[in-house]
C-alpha positions as protocol buffer text, in pm:
chain_id: "A"
residue {
  index: 1
  type: MET
  ca { x: -795 y: -5615 z: -3163 }
}
residue {
  index: 2
  type: PRO
  ca { x: -458 y: -5622 z: -3336 }
}
residue {
  index: 3
  type: PHE
  ca { x: -147 y: -5511 z: -3156 }
}
residue {
  index: 4
  type: PRO
  ca { x: -7 y: -5175 z: -3267 }
}
residue {
  index: 5
  type: ALA
  ca { x: 293 y: -5166 z: -3488 }
}
residue {
  index: 6
  type: GLU
  ca { x: 621 y: -5194 z: -3308 }
}
residue {
  index: 7
  type: VAL
  ca { x: 749 y: -4859 z: -3181 }
}
residue {
  index: 8
  type: THR
  ca { x: 1111 y: -4805 z: -3261 }
}
residue {
  index: 9
  type: GLY
  ca { x: 1352 y: -4521 z: -3211 }
}
residue {
  index: 10
  type: GLU
  ca { x: 1558 y: -4356 z: -2944 }
}
residue {
  index: 11
  type: THR
  ca { x: 1414 y: -4284 z: -2601 }
}
residue {
  index: 12
  type: ARG
  ca { x: 1548 y: -3969 z: -2438 }
}
residue {
  index: 13
  type: ARG
  ca { x: 1459 y: -3743 z: -2148 }
}
residue {
  index: 14
  type: VAL
  ca { x: 1481 y: -3386 z: -2274 }
}
residue {
  index: 15
  type: ARG
  ca { x: 1351 y: -3046 z: -2174 }
}
residue {
  index: 16
  type: SER
  ca { x: 1207 y: -2790 z: -2407 }
}
residue {
  index: 17
  type: ALA
  ca { x: 1448 y: -2515 z: -2504 }
}
residue {
  index: 18
  type: SER
  ca { x: 1212 y: -2269 z: -2334 }
}
residue {
  index: 19
  type: PHE
  ca { x: 1327 y: -2404 z: -1997 }
}
residue {
  index: 20
  type: ALA
  ca { x: 1654 y: -2220 z: -2054 }
}
residue {
  index: 21
  type: ASP
  ca { x: 1475 y: -1886 z: -2092 }
}
residue {
  index: 22
  type: HIS
  ca { x: 1482 y: -1737 z: -1741 }
}
residue {
  index: 23
  type: PHE
  ca { x: 1416 y: -1373 z: -1825 }
}
residue {
  index: 24
  type: SER
  ca { x: 1153 y: -1322 z: -2096 }
}
residue {
  index: 25
  type: GLN
  ca { x: 851 y: -1369 z: -1871 }
}
residue {
  index: 26
  type: ALA
  ca { x: 1014 y: -1167 z: -1593 }
}
residue {
  index: 27
  type: ARG
  ca { x: 1059 y: -879 z: -1836 }
}
residue {
  index: 28
  type: GLN
  ca { x: 700 y: -908 z: -1954 }
}
residue {
  index: 29
  type: PHE
  ca { x: 579 y: -901 z: -1593 }
}
residue {
  index: 30
  type: TRP
  ca { x: 783 y: -589 z: -1513 }
}
residue {
  index: 31
  type: LEU
  ca { x: 661 y: -404 z: -1821 }
}
residue {
  index: 32
  type: SER
  ca { x: 299 y: -497 z: -1743 }
}
residue {
  index: 33
  type: GLN
  ca { x: 297 y: -327 z: -1403 }
}
residue {
  index: 34
  type: THR
  ca { x: 166 y: 20 z: -1326 }
}
residue {
  index: 35
  type: PRO
  ca { x: 422 y: 279 z: -1209 }
}
residue {
  index: 36
  type: ALA
  ca { x: 309 y: 231 z: -847 }
}
residue {
  index: 37
  type: GLU
  ca { x: 359 y: -145 z: -873 }
}
residue {
  index: 38
  type: GLN
  ca { x: 701 y: -95 z: -1029 }
}
residue {
  index: 39
  type: ASP
  ca { x: 792 y: 130 z: -735 }
}
residue {
  index: 40
  type: HIS
  ca { x: 695 y: -150 z: -498 }
}
residue {
  index: 41
  type: ILE
  ca { x: 904 y: -404 z: -691 }
}
residue {
  index: 42
  type: VAL
  ca { x: 1207 y: -174 z: -672 }
}
residue {
  index: 43
  type: LEU
  ca { x: 1157 y: -122 z: -299 }
}
residue {
  index: 44
  type: ALA
  ca { x: 1117 y: -495 z: -243 }
}
residue {
  index: 45
  type: TYR
  ca { x: 1439 y: -582 z: -428 }
}
residue {
  index: 46
  type: THR
  ca { x: 1623 y: -303 z: -248 }
}
residue {
  index: 47
  type: PHE
  ca { x: 1500 y: -422 z: 91 }
}
residue {
  index: 48
  type: GLU
  ca { x: 1578 y: -788 z: 36 }
}
residue {
  index: 49
  type: LEU
  ca { x: 1917 y: -735 z: -129 }
}
residue {
  index: 50
  type: GLY
  ca { x: 2002 y: -488 z: 146 }
}
residue {
  index: 51
  type: LYS
  ca { x: 1992 y: -785 z: 383 }
}
residue {
  index: 52
  type: VAL
  ca { x: 2252 y: -973 z: 176 }
}
residue {
  index: 53
  type: GLU
  ca { x: 2591 y: -937 z: 344 }
}
residue {
  index: 54
  type: THR
  ca { x: 2811 y: -1039 z: 49 }
}
residue {
  index: 55
  type: PRO
  ca { x: 2854 y: -752 z: -201 }
}
residue {
  index: 56
  type: ALA
  ca { x: 2934 y: -992 z: -486 }
}
residue {
  index: 57
  type: ILE
  ca { x: 2595 y: -1160 z: -448 }
}
residue {
  index: 58
  type: ARG
  ca { x: 2417 y: -825 z: -451 }
}
residue {
  index: 59
  type: ALA
  ca { x: 2608 y: -731 z: -768 }
}
residue {
  index: 60
  type: ARG
  ca { x: 2523 y: -1064 z: -933 }
}
residue {
  index: 61
  type: MET
  ca { x: 2154 y: -1019 z: -864 }
}
residue {
  index: 62
  type: VAL
  ca { x: 2152 y: -664 z: -1001 }
}
residue {
  index: 63
  type: ALA
  ca { x: 2341 y: -791 z: -1307 }
}
residue {
  index: 64
  type: ASN
  ca { x: 2057 y: -1037 z: -1362 }
}
residue {
  index: 65
  type: LEU
  ca { x: 1804 y: -757 z: -1323 }
}
residue {
  index: 66
  type: ARG
  ca { x: 1976 y: -570 z: -1607 }
}
residue {
  index: 67
  type: VAL
  ca { x: 1872 y: -854 z: -1836 }
}
residue {
  index: 68
  type: VAL
  ca { x: 1511 y: -801 z: -1726 }
}
residue {
  index: 69
  type: ASP
  ca { x: 1515 y: -422 z: -1755 }
}
residue {
  index: 70
  type: ASP
  ca { x: 1792 y: -165 z: -1731 }
}
residue {
  index: 71
  type: GLU
  ca { x: 1577 y: 90 z: -1547 }
}
residue {
  index: 72
  type: LEU
  ca { x: 1478 y: -168 z: -1286 }
}
residue {
  index: 73
  type: ALA
  ca { x: 1842 y: -260 z: -1229 }
}
residue {
  index: 74
  type: ARG
  ca { x: 1955 y: 103 z: -1211 }
}
residue {
  index: 75
  type: ARG
  ca { x: 1689 y: 195 z: -955 }
}
residue {
  index: 76
  type: VAL
  ca { x: 1774 y: -105 z: -737 }
}
residue {
  index: 77
  type: ALA
  ca { x: 2147 y: -27 z: -763 }
}
residue {
  index: 78
  type: ASP
  ca { x: 2078 y: 333 z: -659 }
}
residue {
  index: 79
  type: GLY
  ca { x: 1875 y: 210 z: -364 }
}
residue {
  index: 80
  type: LEU
  ca { x: 2163 y: -14 z: -258 }
}
residue {
  index: 81
  type: GLY
  ca { x: 2420 y: 261 z: -303 }
}
residue {
  index: 82
  type: MET
  ca { x: 2627 y: 57 z: -548 }
}
residue {
  index: 83
  type: GLU
  ca { x: 2766 y: 96 z: -898 }
}
residue {
  index: 84
  type: LEU
  ca { x: 2559 y: -56 z: -1175 }
}
residue {
  index: 85
  type: PRO
  ca { x: 2734 y: -383 z: -1274 }
}
residue {
  index: 86
  type: GLU
  ca { x: 2764 y: -521 z: -1624 }
}
residue {
  index: 87
  type: ALA
  ca { x: 2458 y: -712 z: -1737 }
}
residue {
  index: 88
  type: ALA
  ca { x: 2462 y: -1089 z: -1698 }
}
residue {
  index: 89
  type: THR
  ca { x: 2474 y: -1304 z: -2010 }
}
residue {
  index: 90
  type: PRO
  ca { x: 2152 y: -1507 z: -2035 }
}
residue {
  index: 91
  type: PHE
  ca { x: 2173 y: -1870 z: -2145 }
}
residue {
  index: 92
  type: ALA
  ca { x: 1894 y: -1813 z: -2394 }
}
residue {
  index: 93
  type: PRO
  ca { x: 1809 y: -1490 z: -2579 }
}
residue {
  index: 94
  type: VAL
  ca { x: 1538 y: -1276 z: -2419 }
}
residue {
  index: 95
  type: VAL
  ca { x: 1216 y: -1285 z: -2620 }
}
residue {
  index: 96
  type: GLU
  ca { x: 1033 y: -952 z: -2627 }
}
residue {
  index: 97
  type: LEU
  ca { x: 680 y: -1033 z: -2511 }
}
residue {
  index: 98
  type: ALA
  ca { x: 404 y: -774 z: -2526 }
}
residue {
  index: 99
  type: PRO
  ca { x: 295 y: -630 z: -2189 }
}
residue {
  index: 100
  type: SER
  ca { x: -22 y: -789 z: -2053 }
}
residue {
  index: 101
  type: PRO
  ca { x: -268 y: -582 z: -1845 }
}
residue {
  index: 102
  type: ALA
  ca { x: -388 y: -909 z: -1690 }
}
residue {
  index: 103
  type: LEU
  ca { x: -60 y: -928 z: -1495 }
}
residue {
  index: 104
  type: SER
  ca { x: -127 y: -604 z: -1305 }
}
residue {
  index: 105
  type: ILE
  ca { x: -324 y: -610 z: -981 }
}
residue {
  index: 106
  type: LEU
  ca { x: -384 y: -235 z: -971 }
}
residue {
  index: 107
  type: ALA
  ca { x: -489 y: -216 z: -1335 }
}
residue {
  index: 108
  type: ASN
  ca { x: -763 y: -468 z: -1260 }
}
residue {
  index: 109
  type: ALA
  ca { x: -871 y: -340 z: -918 }
}
residue {
  index: 110
  type: ARG
  ca { x: -1241 y: -277 z: -869 }
}
residue {
  index: 111
  type: ALA
  ca { x: -1349 y: 75 z: -767 }
}
residue {
  index: 112
  type: THR
  ca { x: -1510 y: -21 z: -436 }
}
residue {
  index: 113
  type: PHE
  ca { x: -1458 y: -15 z: -59 }
}
residue {
  index: 114
  type: GLU
  ca { x: -1667 y: -328 z: -20 }
}
residue {
  index: 115
  type: GLY
  ca { x: -1505 y: -580 z: 212 }
}
residue {
  index: 116
  type: ARG
  ca { x: -1244 y: -328 z: 325 }
}
residue {
  index: 117
  type: LYS
  ca { x: -1186 y: -164 z: 660 }
}
residue {
  index: 118
  type: LEU
  ca { x: -1166 y: 195 z: 783 }
}
residue {
  index: 119
  type: GLY
  ca { x: -966 y: 266 z: 1096 }
}
residue {
  index: 120
  type: LEU
  ca { x: -1154 y: 547 z: 1275 }
}
residue {
  index: 121
  type: LEU
  ca { x: -933 y: 716 z: 1535 }
}
residue {
  index: 122
  type: VAL
  ca { x: -1160 y: 905 z: 1774 }
}
residue {
  index: 123
  type: GLY
  ca { x: -1051 y: 1159 z: 2036 }
}
residue {
  index: 124
  type: ASP
  ca { x: -1246 y: 1305 z: 2326 }
}
residue {
  index: 125
  type: GLY
  ca { x: -1497 y: 1569 z: 2224 }
}
residue {
  index: 126
  type: ALA
  ca { x: -1553 y: 1432 z: 1874 }
}
residue {
  index: 127
  type: LYS
  ca { x: -1890 y: 1533 z: 1732 }
}
residue {
  index: 128
  type: ALA
  ca { x: -2126 y: 1240 z: 1762 }
}
residue {
  index: 129
  type: ALA
  ca { x: -2305 y: 1329 z: 1438 }
}
residue {
  index: 130
  type: VAL
  ca { x: -1978 y: 1322 z: 1241 }
}
residue {
  index: 131
  type: VAL
  ca { x: -1889 y: 981 z: 1378 }
}
residue {
  index: 132
  type: GLU
  ca { x: -2237 y: 846 z: 1306 }
}
residue {
  index: 133
  type: ARG
  ca { x: -2232 y: 973 z: 946 }
}
residue {
  index: 134
  type: LEU
  ca { x: -1894 y: 816 z: 879 }
}
residue {
  index: 135
  type: VAL
  ca { x: -1992 y: 481 z: 1023 }
}
residue {
  index: 136
  type: ALA
  ca { x: -2320 y: 477 z: 832 }
}
residue {
  index: 137
  type: GLY
  ca { x: -2156 y: 585 z: 507 }
}
residue {
  index: 138
  type: VAL
  ca { x: -1884 y: 324 z: 518 }
}
residue {
  index: 139
  type: LYS
  ca { x: -2132 y: 50 z: 606 }
}
residue {
  index: 140
  type: SER
  ca { x: -2357 y: 152 z: 318 }
}
residue {
  index: 141
  type: ALA
  ca { x: -2055 y: 119 z: 88 }
}
residue {
  index: 142
  type: GLY
  ca { x: -2006 y: -238 z: 209 }
}
residue {
  index: 143
  type: GLY
  ca { x: -1708 y: -158 z: 427 }
}
residue {
  index: 144
  type: VAL
  ca { x: -1628 y: -211 z: 795 }
}
residue {
  index: 145
  type: VAL
  ca { x: -1541 y: 55 z: 1053 }
}
residue {
  index: 146
  type: GLU
  ca { x: -1312 y: -25 z: 1345 }
}
residue {
  index: 147
  type: VAL
  ca { x: -1300 y: 238 z: 1618 }
}
residue {
  index: 148
  type: VAL
  ca { x: -956 y: 322 z: 1757 }
}
residue {
  index: 149
  type: ALA
  ca { x: -889 y: 548 z: 2057 }
}
residue {
  index: 150
  type: LEU
  ca { x: -609 y: 633 z: 2297 }
}
residue {
  index: 151
  type: THR
  ca { x: -740 y: 357 z: 2524 }
}
residue {
  index: 152
  type: VAL
  ca { x: -957 y: 58 z: 2448 }
}
residue {
  index: 153
  type: GLY
  ca { x: -1213 y: 215 z: 2682 }
}
residue {
  index: 154
  type: GLY
  ca { x: -1299 y: 452 z: 2401 }
}
residue {
  index: 155
  type: ALA
  ca { x: -1360 y: 827 z: 2383 }
}
residue {
  index: 156
  type: TRP
  ca { x: -1616 y: 1078 z: 2506 }
}
residue {
  index: 157
  type: LEU
  ca { x: -1829 y: 1223 z: 2229 }
}
residue {
  index: 158
  type: SER
  ca { x: -1991 y: 1567 z: 2211 }
}
residue {
  index: 159
  type: ASP
  ca { x: -2326 y: 1427 z: 2328 }
}
residue {
  index: 160
  type: HIS
  ca { x: -2156 y: 1301 z: 2646 }
}
residue {
  index: 161
  type: SER
  ca { x: -2181 y: 936 z: 2539 }
}
residue {
  index: 162
  type: ILE
  ca { x: -1882 y: 705 z: 2538 }
}
residue {
  index: 163
  type: LEU
  ca { x: -1788 y: 546 z: 2207 }
}
residue {
  index: 164
  type: GLN
  ca { x: -1628 y: 211 z: 2284 }
}
residue {
  index: 165
  type: ALA
  ca { x: -1310 y: 133 z: 2094 }
}
residue {
  index: 166
  type: LYS
  ca { x: -1214 y: -193 z: 1931 }
}
residue {
  index: 167
  type: GLN
  ca { x: -845 y: -107 z: 1953 }
}
residue {
  index: 168
  type: ALA
  ca { x: -617 y: 113 z: 2158 }
}
residue {
  index: 169
  type: VAL
  ca { x: -409 y: 310 z: 1912 }
}
residue {
  index: 170
  type: ALA
  ca { x: -88 y: 160 z: 2049 }
}
residue {
  index: 171
  type: GLY
  ca { x: -216 y: -182 z: 1940 }
}
residue {
  index: 172
  type: GLY
  ca { x: -417 y: -73 z: 1637 }
}
residue {
  index: 173
  type: PRO
  ca { x: -174 y: 93 z: 1395 }
}
residue {
  index: 174
  type: SER
  ca { x: -301 y: 228 z: 1065 }
}
residue {
  index: 175
  type: VAL
  ca { x: -123 y: -48 z: 874 }
}
residue {
  index: 176
  type: LEU
  ca { x: -418 y: -270 z: 971 }
}
residue {
  index: 177
  type: TYR
  ca { x: -664 y: -61 z: 771 }
}
residue {
  index: 178
  type: ASP
  ca { x: -731 y: 15 z: 407 }
}
residue {
  index: 179
  type: ALA
  ca { x: -803 y: 380 z: 490 }
}
residue {
  index: 180
  type: VAL
  ca { x: -824 y: 592 z: 804 }
}
residue {
  index: 181
  type: ALA
  ca { x: -1010 y: 886 z: 952 }
}
residue {
  index: 182
  type: VAL
  ca { x: -944 y: 1098 z: 1260 }
}
residue {
  index: 183
  type: VAL
  ca { x: -1230 y: 1274 z: 1437 }
}
residue {
  index: 184
  type: THR
  ca { x: -1174 y: 1459 z: 1762 }
}
residue {
  index: 185
  type: GLY
  ca { x: -1258 y: 1759 z: 1977 }
}
residue {
  index: 186
  type: ALA
  ca { x: -1008 y: 2015 z: 2104 }
}
residue {
  index: 187
  type: ALA
  ca { x: -902 y: 1829 z: 2419 }
}
residue {
  index: 188
  type: GLY
  ca { x: -884 y: 1499 z: 2234 }
}
residue {
  index: 189
  type: GLY
  ca { x: -685 y: 1658 z: 1953 }
}
residue {
  index: 190
  type: SER
  ca { x: -419 y: 1779 z: 2195 }
}
residue {
  index: 191
  type: ALA
  ca { x: -403 y: 1439 z: 2361 }
}
residue {
  index: 192
  type: LEU
  ca { x: -363 y: 1264 z: 2025 }
}
residue {
  index: 193
  type: ALA
  ca { x: -89 y: 1507 z: 1924 }
}
residue {
  index: 194
  type: ASP
  ca { x: 102 y: 1425 z: 2242 }
}
residue {
  index: 195
  type: ASP
  ca { x: 76 y: 1049 z: 2191 }
}
residue {
  index: 196
  type: PRO
  ca { x: 354 y: 879 z: 1985 }
}
residue {
  index: 197
  type: ALA
  ca { x: 128 y: 595 z: 1870 }
}
residue {
  index: 198
  type: ALA
  ca { x: -139 y: 839 z: 1751 }
}
residue {
  index: 199
  type: ARG
  ca { x: 123 y: 1038 z: 1560 }
}
residue {
  index: 200
  type: ASP
  ca { x: 247 y: 715 z: 1401 }
}
residue {
  index: 201
  type: PHE
  ca { x: -111 y: 623 z: 1311 }
}
residue {
  index: 202
  type: LEU
  ca { x: -151 y: 932 z: 1093 }
}
residue {
  index: 203
  type: THR
  ca { x: 207 y: 953 z: 966 }
}
residue {
  index: 204
  type: ASP
  ca { x: 212 y: 589 z: 856 }
}
residue {
  index: 205
  type: ALA
  ca { x: -125 y: 621 z: 684 }
}
residue {
  index: 206
  type: PHE
  ca { x: 6 y: 920 z: 489 }
}
residue {
  index: 207
  type: THR
  ca { x: 332 y: 740 z: 403 }
}
residue {
  index: 208
  type: HIS
  ca { x: 138 y: 435 z: 287 }
}
residue {
  index: 209
  type: PHE
  ca { x: -59 y: 649 z: 38 }
}
residue {
  index: 210
  type: LYS
  ca { x: -392 y: 589 z: 212 }
}
residue {
  index: 211
  type: VAL
  ca { x: -705 y: 802 z: 186 }
}
residue {
  index: 212
  type: ILE
  ca { x: -741 y: 1002 z: 508 }
}
residue {
  index: 213
  type: GLY
  ca { x: -1045 y: 1171 z: 660 }
}
residue {
  index: 214
  type: LEU
  ca { x: -1005 y: 1457 z: 908 }
}
residue {
  index: 215
  type: GLY
  ca { x: -1286 y: 1589 z: 1126 }
}
residue {
  index: 216
  type: GLY
  ca { x: -1287 y: 1835 z: 1416 }
}
residue {
  index: 217
  type: ASP
  ca { x: -975 y: 1966 z: 1587 }
}
residue {
  index: 218
  type: THR
  ca { x: -707 y: 1767 z: 1407 }
}
residue {
  index: 219
  type: ASP
  ca { x: -469 y: 2058 z: 1335 }
}
residue {
  index: 220
  type: ALA
  ca { x: -252 y: 1987 z: 1639 }
}
residue {
  index: 221
  type: LEU
  ca { x: -210 y: 1622 z: 1539 }
}
residue {
  index: 222
  type: VAL
  ca { x: -137 y: 1711 z: 1177 }
}
residue {
  index: 223
  type: ALA
  ca { x: 125 y: 1962 z: 1291 }
}
residue {
  index: 224
  type: ALA
  ca { x: 281 y: 1715 z: 1535 }
}
residue {
  index: 225
  type: CYS
  ca { x: 318 y: 1470 z: 1245 }
}
residue {
  index: 226
  type: GLY
  ca { x: 496 y: 1733 z: 1034 }
}
residue {
  index: 227
  type: LEU
  ca { x: 222 y: 1717 z: 772 }
}
residue {
  index: 228
  type: THR
  ca { x: 105 y: 2079 z: 779 }
}
residue {
  index: 229
  type: GLY
  ca { x: 116 y: 2198 z: 419 }
}
residue {
  index: 230
  type: SER
  ca { x: 170 y: 1846 z: 286 }
}
residue {
  index: 231
  type: LEU
  ca { x: -189 y: 1719 z: 287 }
}
residue {
  index: 232
  type: ASP
  ca { x: -321 y: 1646 z: -62 }
}
residue {
  index: 233
  type: ASP
  ca { x: -661 y: 1593 z: -219 }
}
residue {
  index: 234
  type: ALA
  ca { x: -684 y: 1242 z: -72 }
}
residue {
  index: 235
  type: CYS
  ca { x: -680 y: 1398 z: 277 }
}
residue {
  index: 236
  type: LEU
  ca { x: -1041 y: 1505 z: 302 }
}
residue {
  index: 237
  type: PRO
  ca { x: -1252 y: 1690 z: 559 }
}
residue {
  index: 238
  type: VAL
  ca { x: -1542 y: 1490 z: 697 }
}
residue {
  index: 239
  type: GLY
  ca { x: -1719 y: 1746 z: 918 }
}
residue {
  index: 240
  type: THR
  ca { x: -2038 y: 1794 z: 716 }
}
residue {
  index: 241
  type: ALA
  ca { x: -2277 y: 1548 z: 557 }
}
residue {
  index: 242
  type: ALA
  ca { x: -2158 y: 1647 z: 209 }
}
residue {
  index: 243
  type: GLU
  ca { x: -1793 y: 1607 z: 311 }
}
residue {
  index: 244
  type: ALA
  ca { x: -1857 y: 1266 z: 464 }
}
residue {
  index: 245
  type: LYS
  ca { x: -2031 y: 1155 z: 145 }
}
residue {
  index: 246
  type: ALA
  ca { x: -1740 y: 1275 z: -70 }
}
residue {
  index: 247
  type: PHE
  ca { x: -1494 y: 1095 z: 159 }
}
residue {
  index: 248
  type: VAL
  ca { x: -1682 y: 765 z: 136 }
}
residue {
  index: 249
  type: THR
  ca { x: -1697 y: 800 z: -242 }
}
residue {
  index: 250
  type: ARG
  ca { x: -1320 y: 858 z: -253 }
}
residue {
  index: 251
  type: LEU
  ca { x: -1266 y: 544 z: -46 }
}
residue {
  index: 252
  type: GLY
  ca { x: -1381 y: 341 z: -345 }
}
residue {
  index: 253
  type: GLY
  ca { x: -1092 y: 467 z: -555 }
}
residue {
  index: 254
  type: PRO
  ca { x: -724 y: 378 z: -548 }
}
residue {
  index: 255
  type: ARG
  ca { x: -474 y: 492 z: -292 }
}
residue {
  index: 256
  type: GLN
  ca { x: -300 y: 823 z: -354 }
}
residue {
  index: 257
  type: TRP
  ca { x: -5 y: 663 z: -533 }
}
residue {
  index: 258
  type: GLU
  ca { x: 123 y: 996 z: -667 }
}
residue {
  index: 259
  type: ARG
  ca { x: 156 y: 1140 z: -313 }
}
residue {
  index: 260
  type: ASP
  ca { x: 477 y: 1338 z: -266 }
}
residue {
  index: 261
  type: LEU
  ca { x: 648 y: 1197 z: 42 }
}
residue {
  index: 262
  type: THR
  ca { x: 947 y: 1431 z: 14 }
}
residue {
  index: 263
  type: ALA
  ca { x: 756 y: 1754 z: 78 }
}
């Protein structure tokens, strides 16, 4: 086999010009997100830059964000309580790339509760039939139910049985669950309303845009959380069989991203 012709020329180590483009893909990513995801990005930048102690570094980062998107930078600057700085000058021009739905998690989320977990906060006196319907409904949807109570010993149900809890509410906050429900009797409702961890359980679930089920005497807890009059159509009753079915169906949808947290 003959040797190849001699290779001549200049040998250099070079990078493609695209390596100098630091902003085009970042802009495409931002524009590809749903409004809820953009809200989360703004909150994340605001949180992280709020930990930066040097104002000049915060300003430099927001100046870079202006190259990505002016609205993004303005919202982060507002969250930091600072003036909007002049935009940074990119080394390479920003290429306008079309938004891609494939870059959004929420836009591609499946409508299902399969593999997800419901935190079921149960108070004394809760109707046994309501609890049983919820557990059965969530399981039939492919989800998991974890029972939470004031103590890990559980709660007394209306049929005088004790429902064992997996978590005491002080150690089982609603942040652990994809959705929550509260089912209780009158005595249990008062006890939950008086408990700081139980109040946090419901308040945090509402603040985190989660679907919430309410069964039995939950008015005292709702009032103690300051949520009277603020509950929306993702805060559903679960007292009857039809209501439980509607609640489980709603679990398969998205969180209530449009929830008004300022009301």
